[in-house]
Phi, psi and omega in degrees: 000142183256158180304321182296342179273353185250349187301147177279131177240147354284160178288126176251124183218171176228163176260163183295333182269356175294154176284144180301326178297326176296316178298317178301317180298318177297318179297321177295313182300321185257003181058043176256157175249354182208143174230146173284148175253124180232150179275181183301332180272002179086009181278136180290128180250332183162201179227157173236135181246160177302312181295324177297321178295314182292311182289332183286350181297314177039049179083352176273119186297327183212076180291161175276157179304320181300339179276342184238358182283165181215172172271137181290154176295332187210139167231165179219155175272163184295335183261009177294135178297138183300322179293320177296318178298315179300317178299317179295319179297321178292316180299314182273000178055050176244147181260343184215140183224132172284138176260118188247131176232112180053046176083000182241141178282125176259350178167177177239149174230146175255161178299323178297316178303315182293316180298317178297319179296317179296316183292326177286334183275343184247110182299332178292319178291320178301314182294322181289336181267352182299126177080001181273128181234023187256000000 
């Protein structure tokens, strides 16, 4: 299974000139902890996190996303194998990764999404998880 098959749809994103409070509201509405930041042309610029929005205020009542965004620890291409992606996410200790294709975000994946995809794709894991509630 490939990363592009695991992405969360629809893609929820913000622009660099959006207010950080708007990004926070979207993250609350969709229960996300990170959103991709894209420009008017759809090019990936970075990510904004809930903690980045809160910490980035620094006395500024309403900073712009461009003032609080960061570069992600990890990105992945659409054809990255899901197991490889899961390993990389574990290694870099990230819970969410933007999937980038030719400079554009095609979606976001969480470690939970990837793990579920891997377990559904592997009959041994499915069989091993049957009846497990822990």
